[in-house]
gemmi code that builds the backbone of each chain (N, CA, C; Angstrom):
import gemmi

chains = {
    "A": [
        ("UNK", (173.675, 132.214, 90.064), (173.105, 132.396, 91.896), (173.110, 133.936, 92.245)),
        ("UNK", (172.341, 134.464, 93.075), (172.666, 135.540, 93.158), (173.043, 135.948, 94.472)),
        ("UNK", (173.303, 134.743, 94.908), (173.954, 134.638, 96.286), (175.814, 135.288, 96.207)),
        ("UNK", (176.084, 134.810, 94.668), (177.579, 134.772, 94.501), (177.843, 136.151, 94.543)),
        ("UNK", (177.062, 137.093, 93.983), (177.574, 138.484, 93.587), (177.016, 139.288, 94.878)),
        ("UNK", (176.309, 138.719, 95.687), (175.752, 139.473, 96.633), (176.107, 138.822, 98.278)),
        ("UNK", (177.377, 138.494, 98.808), (177.589, 137.393, 99.676), (177.133, 138.401, 100.832)),
        ("UNK", (176.774, 139.513, 100.901), (176.540, 139.930, 102.071), (175.488, 139.782, 102.608)),
        ("UNK", (174.451, 139.255, 101.337), (173.072, 139.148, 101.812), (172.941, 137.754, 102.463)),
        ("UNK", (171.801, 137.393, 103.309), (171.667, 136.257, 103.951), (171.163, 135.033, 102.250)),
        ("UNK", (171.440, 133.883, 102.860), (170.699, 133.238, 101.521), (169.280, 133.027, 101.249)),
        ("UNK", (168.821, 132.816, 100.161), (167.417, 132.812, 100.239), (166.992, 131.436, 100.684)),
        ("UNK", (165.730, 131.780, 101.431), (165.159, 130.154, 101.879), (164.865, 129.483, 101.211)),
        ("UNK", (165.415, 128.599, 100.943), (164.795, 127.451, 99.801), (165.194, 126.189, 100.161)),
        ("UNK", (164.388, 124.887, 99.654), (164.689, 123.639, 99.867), (165.924, 123.207, 98.864)),
        ("UNK", (165.861, 121.812, 98.969), (166.604, 121.074, 97.672), (168.069, 121.345, 98.210)),
        ("UNK", (168.735, 121.210, 97.306), (170.534, 120.813, 97.571), (171.392, 121.771, 97.341)),
        ("UNK", (170.631, 122.990, 96.642), (171.398, 124.143, 96.618), (171.763, 125.052, 97.598)),
        ("UNK", (171.434, 125.010, 98.636), (172.120, 125.481, 99.836), (170.826, 125.014, 100.773)),
        ("UNK", (171.431, 124.856, 102.275), (171.143, 124.671, 103.558), (169.758, 125.765, 103.892)),
        ("UNK", (168.862, 125.634, 103.704), (167.783, 126.842, 104.381), (167.767, 127.243, 105.717)),
        ("UNK", (167.936, 128.615, 105.775), (168.271, 129.320, 107.248), (167.247, 130.181, 107.269)),
        ("UNK", (166.979, 130.797, 108.661), (166.002, 131.931, 108.809), (166.884, 132.709, 108.236)),
        ("UNK", (166.176, 134.069, 108.092), (166.697, 135.295, 107.569), (167.001, 136.390, 108.604)),
        ("UNK", (166.488, 136.066, 109.698), (166.894, 136.829, 111.223), (168.186, 136.839, 111.278)),
        ("UNK", (169.229, 136.427, 110.921), (170.836, 136.125, 111.366), (171.690, 137.177, 110.555)),
        ("UNK", (172.536, 137.706, 111.439), (173.372, 139.006, 110.773), (173.952, 138.383, 108.920)),
        ("UNK", (173.857, 139.373, 108.257), (174.549, 138.748, 106.937), (175.688, 138.268, 106.951)),
        ("UNK", (176.600, 139.101, 107.560), (178.034, 138.341, 107.874), (177.690, 137.072, 108.125)),
        ("UNK", (176.988, 136.457, 109.086), (176.948, 134.424, 109.129), (176.247, 134.153, 108.229)),
        ("UNK", (175.493, 134.678, 107.531), (174.715, 133.745, 106.584), (175.407, 133.900, 105.522)),
        ("UNK", (176.505, 134.837, 104.839), (177.710, 134.561, 104.070), (178.559, 133.637, 104.376)),
        ("UNK", (178.813, 133.714, 105.505), (179.764, 132.593, 105.760), (179.426, 131.178, 105.798)),
        ("UNK", (178.350, 131.120, 106.135), (177.057, 130.011, 106.284), (176.949, 129.247, 104.556)),
        ("UNK", (176.598, 130.104, 103.998), (176.718, 129.915, 102.406), (178.049, 129.295, 101.908)),
        ("UNK", (179.415, 130.122, 102.552), (180.366, 129.670, 101.987), (180.405, 127.974, 102.534)),
        ("UNK", (180.437, 127.997, 103.598), (180.431, 126.495, 104.433), (179.426, 125.261, 104.067)),
        ("UNK", (178.213, 126.182, 103.364), (177.481, 125.006, 102.305), (177.622, 124.659, 100.774)),
        ("UNK", (178.591, 125.501, 100.558), (179.261, 125.063, 99.388), (180.354, 124.397, 99.231)),
        ("UNK", (181.306, 124.753, 100.288), (182.734, 124.061, 100.422), (181.956, 122.137, 100.884)),
        ("UNK", (180.703, 121.987, 101.999), (180.477, 120.861, 102.141), (179.477, 119.985, 100.919)),
        ("UNK", (178.965, 120.882, 99.770), (178.320, 120.174, 98.550), (179.938, 119.673, 97.823)),
        ("UNK", (181.020, 120.728, 97.565), (182.299, 119.948, 97.175), (182.560, 119.059, 97.704)),
        ("UNK", (182.706, 118.912, 99.050), (183.382, 117.502, 99.690), (182.838, 116.206, 98.997)),
        ("UNK", (181.184, 116.619, 99.537), (180.285, 115.435, 99.150), (180.832, 115.183, 98.053)),
        ("UNK", (180.673, 115.476, 96.776), (181.082, 115.304, 95.468), (182.335, 114.398, 95.344)),
        ("UNK", (183.264, 115.550, 95.804), (184.510, 114.763, 96.234), (184.907, 113.543, 96.445)),
        ("UNK", (183.817, 113.352, 97.779), (183.756, 111.733, 98.112), (183.839, 110.957, 97.615)),
        ("UNK", (182.253, 111.252, 97.183), (181.573, 110.165, 96.043), (182.689, 109.893, 95.021)),
        ("UNK", (183.470, 110.815, 94.087), (184.743, 110.214, 93.256), (185.516, 109.959, 93.924)),
        ("UNK", (185.897, 109.914, 95.167), (186.930, 109.377, 95.810), (186.358, 107.737, 96.057)),
        ("UNK", (185.232, 107.825, 96.277), (184.668, 105.950, 96.989), (184.807, 104.996, 95.165)),
        ("UNK", (184.461, 106.203, 94.425), (184.491, 105.290, 92.895), (185.666, 104.892, 92.711)),
        ("UNK", (186.809, 105.705, 92.707), (188.163, 105.100, 92.749), (188.755, 103.949, 93.421)),
        ("UNK", (188.241, 104.239, 94.681), (188.605, 103.022, 95.198), (187.878, 101.453, 94.926)),
        ("UNK", (186.665, 101.394, 94.558), (185.726, 100.450, 94.147), (186.277, 100.358, 92.614)),
        ("UNK", (187.199, 100.991, 91.936), (187.409, 100.257, 90.563), (188.748, 99.975, 90.842)),
        ("UNK", (189.506, 100.528, 92.127), (190.780, 99.445, 92.658), (190.591, 98.075, 93.038)),
        ("UNK", (189.610, 98.110, 93.516), (189.306, 97.266, 94.286), (188.833, 95.774, 93.230)),
        ("UNK", (188.264, 96.361, 92.315), (187.925, 95.231, 90.960), (189.206, 95.055, 90.604)),
        ("UNK", (190.012, 96.225, 90.140), (191.437, 95.971, 89.448), (192.154, 95.133, 90.343)),
        ("UNK", (192.064, 94.768, 91.546), (193.418, 94.298, 92.442), (192.692, 92.826, 92.567)),
        ("UNK", (191.040, 92.462, 92.355), (190.416, 91.237, 92.105), (190.885, 90.690, 90.704)),
        ("UNK", (190.513, 91.103, 90.030), (191.030, 90.597, 88.398), (192.448, 90.289, 88.454)),
        ("UNK", (193.563, 91.110, 88.658), (194.825, 90.834, 88.653), (195.393, 90.056, 89.864)),
        ("UNK", (194.684, 89.822, 91.041), (195.188, 88.645, 91.883), (196.408, 89.386, 92.624)),
        ("UNK", (196.058, 90.835, 92.762), (196.930, 91.676, 93.475), (196.277, 91.610, 94.761)),
        ("UNK", (196.986, 91.809, 95.879), (196.959, 91.971, 97.521), (196.144, 93.298, 97.589)),
        ("UNK", (194.986, 92.947, 98.045), (193.864, 93.830, 98.717), (194.970, 94.865, 99.871)),
        ("UNK", (195.884, 94.889, 100.417), (196.297, 95.985, 101.333), (197.540, 95.917, 100.556)),
        ("UNK", (198.204, 97.164, 100.947), (199.218, 97.871, 100.374), (199.934, 98.410, 102.049)),
        ("UNK", (200.568, 98.207, 102.987), (200.862, 98.737, 103.874), (202.027, 100.054, 103.145)),
        ("UNK", (202.960, 100.003, 102.661), (203.807, 101.055, 101.766), (202.769, 102.013, 101.598)),
        ("UNK", (202.120, 101.839, 100.547), (201.107, 102.694, 100.156), (200.581, 103.593, 101.343)),
        ("UNK", (199.466, 103.062, 102.275), (199.573, 103.890, 103.404), (200.222, 104.854, 104.317)),
        ("UNK", (201.244, 103.997, 104.255), (202.557, 105.093, 104.804), (202.872, 106.280, 104.225)),
        ("UNK", (202.763, 106.117, 102.846), (203.298, 107.393, 101.892), (201.785, 108.499, 101.721)),
        ("UNK", (200.646, 107.679, 102.097), (199.413, 108.644, 101.622), (199.363, 109.161, 103.202)),
        ("UNK", (199.489, 108.560, 104.398), (199.489, 109.493, 105.272), (200.481, 110.682, 105.395)),
        ("UNK", (201.792, 110.337, 105.141), (203.055, 111.350, 105.064), (202.545, 112.382, 104.147)),
        ("UNK", (201.850, 111.814, 103.059), (201.897, 113.115, 102.008), (200.739, 114.102, 102.367)),
        ("UNK", (199.668, 113.461, 103.044), (198.420, 114.437, 103.535), (199.292, 115.498, 104.658)),
        ("UNK", (199.704, 114.846, 105.804), (200.202, 115.748, 106.964), (200.910, 116.987, 106.373)),
        ("UNK", (201.815, 116.607, 104.868), (202.594, 117.819, 104.162), (201.407, 118.331, 103.597)),
        ("UNK", (200.623, 117.813, 102.863), (199.899, 118.996, 102.278), (198.966, 119.875, 103.394)),
        ("UNK", (198.783, 118.931, 104.794), (197.715, 120.056, 105.749), (198.845, 121.069, 106.434)),
        ("UNK", (199.756, 120.819, 106.023), (200.728, 122.009, 106.755), (200.690, 123.100, 105.784)),
        ("UNK", (201.135, 122.630, 104.304), (200.887, 123.795, 103.543), (199.531, 124.127, 103.839)),
        ("UNK", (198.393, 123.845, 103.565), (197.294, 124.177, 103.943), (196.667, 125.074, 105.139)),
        ("UNK", (197.845, 124.887, 105.840), (196.984, 125.687, 107.694), (196.181, 124.795, 108.188)),
        ("UNK", (196.121, 123.432, 107.750), (195.080, 121.980, 108.415), (195.888, 121.607, 109.298)),
        ("UNK", (195.514, 121.157, 110.787), (196.256, 120.517, 111.358), (196.285, 118.800, 110.791)),
        ("UNK", (197.792, 118.547, 111.025), (198.249, 117.174, 110.161), (197.983, 116.356, 111.271)),
        ("UNK", (197.836, 116.191, 112.253), (196.955, 115.194, 113.211), (195.317, 114.880, 112.845)),
        ("UNK", (195.004, 115.943, 112.350), (193.614, 115.937, 111.980), (193.455, 115.495, 110.376)),
        ("UNK", (194.009, 115.543, 109.432), (194.291, 115.003, 108.203), (194.480, 113.678, 108.288)),
        ("UNK", (195.406, 113.147, 109.482), (195.447, 111.729, 109.195), (194.546, 110.999, 109.955)),
        ("UNK", (193.701, 111.466, 110.753), (192.563, 110.955, 111.106), (191.356, 110.824, 110.239)),
        ("UNK", (191.412, 112.069, 109.538), (190.638, 111.987, 107.959), (190.631, 111.237, 107.384)),
        ("UNK", (192.266, 110.687, 107.151), (192.492, 109.516, 105.910), (191.838, 108.312, 106.781)),
        ("UNK", (192.244, 108.123, 108.188), (191.670, 106.962, 109.147), (190.053, 106.588, 108.851)),
        ("UNK", (189.837, 107.635, 109.188), (187.762, 108.123, 108.701), (187.443, 107.516, 107.672)),
        ("UNK", (188.280, 108.172, 106.350), (188.042, 107.370, 105.276), (188.543, 106.041, 104.717)),
        ("UNK", (189.029, 105.828, 105.339), (189.550, 104.166, 104.950), (188.671, 103.299, 106.021)),
        ("UNK", (188.295, 104.038, 106.983), (187.094, 102.647, 107.747), (186.302, 102.454, 106.582)),
        ("UNK", (185.446, 103.389, 106.083), (184.419, 103.523, 105.273), (184.836, 102.355, 104.093)),
        ("UNK", (186.066, 102.810, 103.746), (186.587, 101.920, 102.445), (186.133, 100.071, 102.818)),
        ("UNK", (186.740, 99.749, 104.140), (186.566, 98.855, 104.577), (185.427, 98.254, 105.092)),
        ("UNK", (184.329, 98.998, 105.458), (183.106, 98.920, 105.529), (182.181, 98.365, 104.202)),
        ("UNK", (182.579, 99.020, 103.299), (182.118, 99.031, 101.678), (182.493, 97.330, 101.294)),
        ("UNK", (184.097, 96.875, 101.565), (184.614, 96.391, 101.191), (184.055, 94.980, 101.957)),
        ("UNK", (183.760, 94.883, 103.391), (183.068, 93.721, 104.302), (181.661, 93.762, 103.354)),
        ("UNK", (181.331, 94.835, 103.157), (179.693, 94.233, 102.866), (179.546, 93.707, 101.933)),
        ("UNK", (180.281, 93.963, 100.992), (180.415, 93.177, 99.827), (180.904, 92.020, 99.549)),
        ("UNK", (181.278, 91.662, 100.729), (181.944, 90.333, 100.896), (180.761, 89.246, 101.652)),
        ("UNK", (180.284, 89.868, 102.182), (178.932, 89.551, 102.980), (177.593, 89.391, 101.803)),
        ("UNK", (178.195, 89.951, 100.763), (177.146, 89.742, 99.387), (177.275, 89.154, 98.865)),
        ("UNK", (178.338, 88.095, 98.737), (178.737, 86.911, 97.994), (179.887, 87.697, 97.597)),
        ("UNK", (180.489, 89.000, 97.288), (181.974, 89.035, 96.766), (181.579, 89.628, 95.288)),
        ("UNK", (180.177, 89.892, 94.892), (179.768, 91.123, 93.580), (180.777, 91.860, 93.950)),
        ("UNK", (180.617, 92.632, 92.565), (181.303, 93.402, 92.002), (181.265, 94.780, 93.017)),
        ("UNK", (182.119, 95.526, 93.314), (183.343, 95.241, 93.387), (184.196, 94.395, 94.632)),
        ("UNK", (184.495, 93.416, 93.757), (184.833, 92.174, 94.509), (186.150, 92.182, 95.092)),
        ("UNK", (187.185, 92.021, 96.371), (187.811, 92.412, 96.964), (188.531, 94.139, 97.157)),
        ("UNK", (189.575, 94.386, 96.941), (189.481, 95.710, 97.186), (190.808, 95.938, 97.597)),
        ("UNK", (191.047, 97.157, 97.862), (192.195, 97.745, 98.761), (191.761, 98.818, 99.897)),
        ("UNK", (191.919, 98.475, 101.125), (190.778, 99.373, 101.497), (192.080, 101.005, 101.531)),
        ("UNK", (192.921, 100.643, 101.537), (193.987, 102.212, 101.619), (194.425, 102.586, 99.762)),
        ("UNK", (194.065, 101.557, 99.246), (194.155, 102.208, 97.663), (195.376, 103.042, 97.542)),
    ],
    "B": [
        ("UNK", (201.623, 119.082, 84.850), (201.830, 117.852, 84.874), (201.873, 116.759, 83.738)),
        ("UNK", (202.834, 116.362, 83.712), (202.900, 114.920, 82.543), (201.915, 113.631, 82.759)),
        ("UNK", (201.397, 113.735, 84.185), (200.497, 112.500, 84.508), (199.256, 112.833, 84.223)),
        ("UNK", (198.950, 114.491, 84.183), (197.810, 114.724, 83.820), (197.261, 114.167, 81.836)),
        ("UNK", (198.264, 114.099, 81.690), (197.880, 113.635, 79.780), (198.273, 112.613, 79.891)),
        ("UNK", (198.825, 111.783, 80.492), (199.475, 110.557, 80.778), (198.824, 109.197, 81.656)),
        ("UNK", (197.734, 109.431, 81.605), (196.511, 108.712, 82.737), (197.356, 107.075, 82.970)),
        ("UNK", (197.816, 106.571, 81.808), (197.950, 105.325, 81.752), (199.064, 104.921, 82.439)),
        ("UNK", (200.059, 105.974, 82.813), (201.356, 105.517, 82.888), (201.623, 105.523, 84.312)),
        ("UNK", (202.237, 104.869, 85.094), (202.091, 105.162, 86.692), (202.902, 106.725, 87.112)),
        ("UNK", (202.486, 107.000, 88.468), (203.025, 108.474, 88.521), (204.762, 108.477, 88.953)),
        ("UNK", (205.103, 109.497, 88.516), (206.746, 109.237, 88.815), (207.010, 109.108, 90.317)),
        ("UNK", (208.165, 108.670, 90.492), (208.434, 108.617, 91.706), (208.884, 109.997, 92.615)),
        ("UNK", (208.452, 110.554, 93.212), (208.944, 111.971, 93.648), (208.257, 111.895, 95.184)),
        ("UNK", (209.482, 112.868, 95.908), (208.510, 112.986, 97.255), (207.741, 114.405, 97.394)),
        ("UNK", (207.721, 114.771, 98.421), (206.745, 116.156, 98.266), (205.435, 116.006, 98.141)),
        ("UNK", (204.551, 116.968, 98.450), (203.413, 117.347, 98.264), (202.572, 117.025, 97.030)),
        ("UNK", (203.452, 117.181, 96.109), (202.561, 116.778, 94.426), (201.945, 115.548, 94.126)),
        ("UNK", (202.417, 114.379, 94.901), (201.993, 113.442, 94.805), (202.524, 112.066, 95.756)),
        ("UNK", (201.816, 111.248, 96.159), (202.127, 110.000, 96.811), (203.238, 109.124, 96.058)),
        ("UNK", (204.399, 109.377, 96.390), (205.492, 108.625, 95.552), (204.890, 106.648, 95.676)),
        ("UNK", (205.428, 105.798, 94.972), (205.097, 104.925, 94.933), (205.707, 103.692, 94.167)),
        ("UNK", (205.816, 102.917, 94.122), (206.347, 101.774, 93.500), (206.202, 101.648, 92.165)),
        ("UNK", (207.245, 101.518, 91.201), (207.205, 101.476, 89.684), (206.269, 100.382, 89.137)),
        ("UNK", (206.434, 98.906, 90.076), (206.269, 97.528, 89.215), (204.748, 97.689, 89.548)),
        ("UNK", (203.778, 98.556, 89.718), (202.219, 98.091, 89.894), (201.862, 98.464, 88.671)),
        ("UNK", (200.784, 97.758, 88.355), (199.933, 98.076, 86.715), (199.569, 99.870, 86.384)),
        ("UNK", (199.683, 99.555, 85.415), (199.494, 101.096, 85.070), (197.860, 101.579, 85.649)),
        ("UNK", (197.294, 100.943, 85.259), (195.597, 101.073, 85.915), (195.568, 101.505, 87.243)),
        ("UNK", (196.244, 100.630, 87.678), (196.418, 101.153, 89.479), (196.662, 101.984, 89.520)),
        ("UNK", (197.933, 102.387, 89.068), (198.680, 103.900, 89.336), (197.752, 104.947, 89.144)),
        ("UNK", (196.949, 104.876, 87.645), (196.515, 105.900, 87.407), (195.194, 106.365, 88.032)),
        ("UNK", (194.482, 105.286, 89.104), (193.855, 105.329, 89.914), (194.364, 106.119, 91.265)),
        ("UNK", (195.142, 105.388, 91.746), (195.878, 105.907, 92.744), (196.353, 107.235, 92.381)),
        ("UNK", (196.781, 107.612, 91.557), (196.921, 109.255, 91.093), (196.032, 110.255, 91.583)),
        ("UNK", (195.101, 109.472, 90.936), (193.332, 110.352, 90.882), (192.964, 110.433, 92.688)),
        ("UNK", (193.234, 109.294, 93.161), (192.817, 109.179, 94.396), (193.959, 110.110, 95.186)),
        ("UNK", (195.247, 110.427, 95.067), (195.919, 111.389, 95.652), (195.231, 113.038, 95.419)),
        ("UNK", (195.111, 113.059, 94.457), (195.065, 114.617, 93.781), (193.497, 114.640, 94.624)),
        ("UNK", (192.365, 113.904, 94.287), (191.213, 114.105, 95.038), (191.499, 114.552, 96.616)),
        ("UNK", (192.356, 113.652, 97.450), (192.838, 113.844, 98.623), (193.351, 115.050, 98.762)),
        ("UNK", (193.868, 115.562, 97.637), (194.862, 117.087, 97.929), (193.770, 118.130, 97.909)),
        ("UNK", (192.824, 117.383, 97.220), (191.437, 118.697, 97.138), (190.470, 118.714, 98.455)),
        ("UNK", (190.220, 117.381, 98.832), (189.725, 117.335, 100.340), (190.544, 118.304, 101.224)),
        ("UNK", (191.661, 117.816, 101.459), (192.601, 118.863, 102.197), (192.409, 119.934, 102.004)),
        ("UNK", (193.039, 120.779, 100.999), (192.685, 121.925, 101.071), (190.956, 122.472, 101.378)),
        ("UNK", (190.249, 121.914, 101.016), (188.787, 122.428, 100.895), (188.624, 122.154, 102.527)),
        ("UNK", (188.627, 121.396, 103.344), (188.993, 121.422, 104.853), (189.261, 122.206, 105.099)),
        ("UNK", (190.894, 122.352, 105.180), (191.496, 123.940, 105.541), (190.540, 125.237, 105.265)),
        ("UNK", (189.598, 125.298, 104.246), (188.836, 126.625, 103.903), (187.721, 126.424, 104.831)),
        ("UNK", (187.380, 125.163, 105.223), (186.193, 125.115, 105.892), (186.374, 125.403, 107.697)),
        ("UNK", (187.588, 124.994, 107.880), (187.772, 125.786, 109.153), (188.177, 127.114, 109.228)),
        ("UNK", (188.426, 127.595, 108.198), (188.567, 128.845, 108.476), (187.454, 129.501, 108.404)),
        ("UNK", (186.530, 129.185, 107.798), (185.114, 129.304, 107.786), (184.503, 129.522, 109.018)),
        ("UNK", (184.294, 128.680, 109.825), (183.945, 127.955, 111.416), (185.194, 128.955, 112.312)),
        ("UNK", (185.626, 129.099, 112.004), (186.495, 129.855, 113.007), (185.813, 131.317, 113.136)),
        ("UNK", (185.764, 131.638, 111.509), (185.176, 132.949, 111.262), (183.776, 133.271, 111.820)),
        ("UNK", (183.287, 132.207, 111.841), (181.601, 132.336, 112.555), (181.780, 132.320, 113.813)),
        ("UNK", (182.611, 131.595, 114.323), (183.053, 131.544, 116.033), (183.351, 133.248, 116.434)),
        ("UNK", (184.185, 133.647, 115.609), (184.347, 135.112, 116.488), (183.312, 136.053, 116.140)),
        ("UNK", (182.784, 135.897, 115.071), (181.434, 136.667, 114.413), (180.248, 136.450, 115.663)),
        ("UNK", (180.280, 135.240, 116.117), (179.074, 135.147, 116.914), (179.774, 135.246, 118.443)),
        ("UNK", (180.861, 135.302, 119.000), (181.383, 135.892, 120.028), (180.902, 137.618, 120.349)),
        ("UNK", (181.250, 138.137, 118.759), (181.420, 139.506, 118.847), (180.015, 139.799, 118.933)),
        ("UNK", (179.063, 139.152, 118.611), (177.197, 140.092, 118.453), (176.614, 139.162, 119.758)),
        ("UNK", (177.534, 138.392, 120.168), (176.556, 137.435, 121.321), (175.575, 136.637, 120.960)),
        ("UNK", (176.200, 136.231, 120.148), (174.885, 135.015, 119.362), (175.249, 133.408, 120.069)),
        ("UNK", (174.180, 132.756, 120.503), (174.626, 131.557, 120.900), (175.562, 130.613, 119.761)),
        ("UNK", (176.121, 130.239, 120.965), (177.500, 129.535, 119.959), (176.611, 128.111, 119.113)),
        ("UNK", (175.584, 127.505, 119.468), (175.004, 126.252, 118.683), (173.753, 127.022, 118.377)),
        ("UNK", (173.470, 126.021, 117.634), (172.280, 126.495, 116.564), (171.506, 124.918, 116.096)),
        ("UNK", (170.790, 124.186, 116.842), (170.439, 122.985, 116.688), (169.576, 122.647, 115.143)),
        ("UNK", (168.692, 124.053, 114.927), (167.884, 124.376, 113.334), (169.049, 124.125, 112.434)),
        ("UNK", (170.148, 124.701, 112.442), (171.108, 124.967, 111.657), (171.880, 123.431, 111.351)),
        ("UNK", (171.826, 122.676, 112.267), (172.613, 121.659, 112.031), (171.677, 120.497, 111.555)),
        ("UNK", (170.153, 120.447, 111.791), (169.071, 119.616, 111.472), (169.324, 119.885, 109.946)),
        ("UNK", (169.279, 121.103, 109.312), (169.406, 121.749, 107.795), (170.327, 120.763, 106.918)),
        ("UNK", (171.374, 121.097, 107.966), (172.972, 120.801, 107.124), (172.760, 119.031, 107.053)),
        ("UNK", (172.468, 118.440, 107.898), (172.277, 116.903, 107.615), (171.325, 116.973, 106.487)),
        ("UNK", (170.305, 117.226, 106.706), (169.145, 116.942, 105.945), (170.172, 117.128, 104.148)),
        ("UNK", (170.572, 118.430, 104.156), (170.841, 118.793, 102.577), (171.990, 117.820, 102.660)),
        ("UNK", (173.115, 117.463, 103.258), (174.061, 117.144, 102.848), (173.434, 115.172, 102.736)),
        ("UNK", (172.409, 114.907, 103.062), (171.853, 113.465, 103.057), (171.618, 113.661, 101.717)),
        ("UNK", (170.667, 114.810, 100.984), (169.915, 114.799, 99.775), (171.272, 114.911, 98.572)),
        ("UNK", (172.030, 116.073, 99.165), (173.518, 116.183, 98.400), (174.159, 114.540, 98.139)),
        ("UNK", (174.149, 113.854, 98.863), (174.957, 112.474, 98.992), (174.077, 111.562, 97.831)),
        ("UNK", (172.865, 111.506, 98.110), (172.341, 110.893, 97.357), (172.466, 111.108, 95.600)),
        ("UNK", (172.379, 112.332, 95.670), (172.598, 112.959, 94.543), (173.951, 112.650, 93.735)),
        ("UNK", (174.616, 112.305, 94.666), (176.279, 112.255, 94.226), (176.622, 110.852, 93.938)),
        ("UNK", (175.595, 109.812, 94.493), (175.980, 108.678, 94.614), (176.718, 108.248, 95.527)),
        ("UNK", (176.971, 109.182, 96.891), (177.596, 108.563, 97.989), (176.305, 108.145, 99.042)),
        ("UNK", (176.855, 107.472, 100.086), (175.756, 106.748, 101.084), (175.519, 107.746, 102.039)),
        ("UNK", (174.079, 108.151, 102.007), (173.723, 109.233, 102.654), (174.216, 108.941, 104.198)),
        ("UNK", (174.076, 107.911, 105.056), (174.342, 107.756, 105.897), (175.683, 107.848, 106.480)),
        ("UNK", (176.341, 107.445, 105.032), (178.155, 108.292, 105.601), (178.248, 109.814, 105.619)),
        ("UNK", (177.462, 110.390, 104.456), (177.525, 111.678, 104.353), (177.395, 112.355, 106.116)),
        ("UNK", (176.082, 111.740, 106.467), (175.698, 112.280, 107.957), (176.693, 112.162, 109.059)),
        ("UNK", (178.013, 110.963, 108.766), (179.000, 110.535, 109.853), (180.103, 111.577, 109.779)),
        ("UNK", (180.281, 111.906, 108.430), (181.433, 112.562, 107.579), (180.772, 114.048, 108.575)),
        ("UNK", (179.851, 114.466, 108.658), (179.642, 116.017, 109.154), (179.875, 115.778, 110.418)),
        ("UNK", (179.528, 114.846, 110.895), (179.616, 114.944, 112.724), (180.911, 114.108, 113.135)),
        ("UNK", (182.045, 114.193, 112.143), (183.042, 114.012, 112.303), (183.879, 115.341, 112.078)),
        ("UNK", (183.500, 116.439, 111.124), (183.838, 117.499, 110.985), (183.611, 118.117, 112.175)),
        ("UNK", (182.358, 118.510, 112.611), (181.983, 119.410, 114.002), (182.437, 118.569, 114.968)),
        ("UNK", (183.013, 117.239, 115.124), (183.696, 117.105, 116.115), (184.867, 117.364, 116.088)),
        ("UNK", (185.565, 118.087, 115.241), (186.757, 118.833, 115.065), (186.424, 120.223, 115.508)),
        ("UNK", (185.357, 120.445, 114.809), (184.977, 122.057, 115.126), (185.292, 122.254, 117.015)),
        ("UNK", (184.389, 121.451, 117.358), (184.425, 121.575, 118.977), (185.803, 121.359, 119.371)),
        ("UNK", (186.328, 120.593, 118.843), (187.780, 119.930, 119.577), (188.453, 121.661, 119.554)),
        ("UNK", (188.690, 122.076, 118.520), (189.197, 123.162, 118.085), (188.652, 124.696, 119.454)),
        ("UNK", (187.149, 124.532, 119.338), (187.042, 125.437, 120.333), (186.979, 125.203, 121.688)),
        ("UNK", (187.302, 123.754, 122.138), (188.012, 123.285, 123.422), (189.063, 124.188, 123.823)),
        ("UNK", (190.068, 123.622, 123.016), (191.835, 123.859, 123.233), (191.448, 125.529, 122.849)),
        ("UNK", (190.453, 126.369, 122.463), (190.656, 127.739, 122.391), (190.097, 128.167, 123.849)),
        ("UNK", (189.151, 127.639, 124.411), (188.588, 127.972, 125.925), (189.804, 127.842, 126.999)),
        ("UNK", (190.532, 126.438, 126.885), (191.426, 125.833, 127.750), (192.653, 127.308, 127.547)),
        ("UNK", (192.815, 127.580, 126.563), (193.989, 128.891, 126.116), (193.435, 129.817, 126.583)),
        ("UNK", (192.003, 129.937, 127.449), (191.615, 131.579, 127.959), (191.128, 132.279, 126.934)),
        ("UNK", (190.532, 131.171, 125.550), (189.280, 132.307, 125.095), (189.931, 133.172, 124.217)),
        ("UNK", (190.901, 132.914, 123.694), (191.483, 133.889, 122.455), (191.157, 133.330, 121.283)),
        ("UNK", (191.142, 134.343, 120.509), (190.631, 134.268, 118.975), (190.931, 132.966, 118.218)),
        ("UNK", (190.033, 132.413, 117.720), (188.417, 132.849, 117.817), (187.624, 132.225, 119.070)),
        ("UNK", (187.267, 133.370, 119.734), (186.261, 133.191, 121.264), (184.948, 132.500, 120.310)),
        ("UNK", (184.634, 131.791, 121.385), (183.319, 130.877, 121.419), (183.103, 130.301, 120.166)),
        ("UNK", (182.263, 130.224, 119.683), (182.407, 129.719, 118.063), (180.870, 128.467, 118.353)),
        ("UNK", (180.873, 128.420, 117.150), (179.143, 127.424, 116.574), (179.824, 126.180, 115.986)),
        ("UNK", (179.500, 125.250, 116.664), (180.421, 123.806, 116.190), (179.843, 123.516, 114.979)),
        ("UNK", (178.384, 123.640, 114.740), (177.967, 123.045, 113.505), (177.667, 124.779, 112.288)),
        ("UNK", (177.997, 125.426, 113.009), (178.045, 126.449, 111.494), (176.780, 127.044, 110.868)),
    ],
}
model = gemmi.Model(1)
for chain_id, residues in chains.items():
    chain = gemmi.Chain(chain_id)
    for i, (resn, *xyz) in enumerate(residues, 1):
        res = gemmi.Residue()
        res.name, res.seqid = resn, gemmi.SeqId(i, " ")
        for name, pos in zip(("N", "CA", "C"), xyz):
            atom = gemmi.Atom()
            atom.name, atom.element = name, gemmi.Element(name[0])
            atom.pos, atom.b_iso = gemmi.Position(*pos), 0.0
            res.add_atom(atom)
        chain.add_residue(res)
    model.add_chain(chain)
structure = gemmi.Structure()
structure.add_model(model)
structure.setup_entities()
């Protein structure tokens, strides 16, 4: 990618998922920052996809083993850990906690949809994992 | 990390940010999945911190150059791109769009807090970047 070695230039106009096309009349520094933001967003999307794959596997495993779908202790530990990581990363810990809640809400939505679909794979599941 | 090469074993009980401590009486496969989820969450936290660093830089740059804080065209392109990336990653595109909205809401919150604080650095900013 030429952008990777020419960060001060605007990202080229292109469609597709390799970058969010933008006009070429913006300052090069702004284009460089936006390109980094686009790269980070792509990484976030792929990581989120991987996370939901894992939570679905957790749901299947818990259903198979007859384990309870929720684990409040696990969620408490997750929140505490994410707040600590956020502090280290210079991210607002309150936002980190809101972020986890946002993700968990989606996991619950998945599981509700699965239940309405007759409980087909992945059956059950743990919203907090 | 020994967990990385012994994925079938429960993550060790430990405090701190290197992993969310969990009881040792859970199935090894569940512990392995939870450990992956914890790793992904750490990566997400660090990426989000980096993203907010970039959006703050965008805010400073726009204030310095007298550029308008919002750019509706940019947001439209971001949404379209994230939905396409989500489709490729097997992530619900609707969720990807909700995720971007969730992040943008936080950027706006940052900028409002800055404005209430007298507009100190980073002044202004672009919620969508």
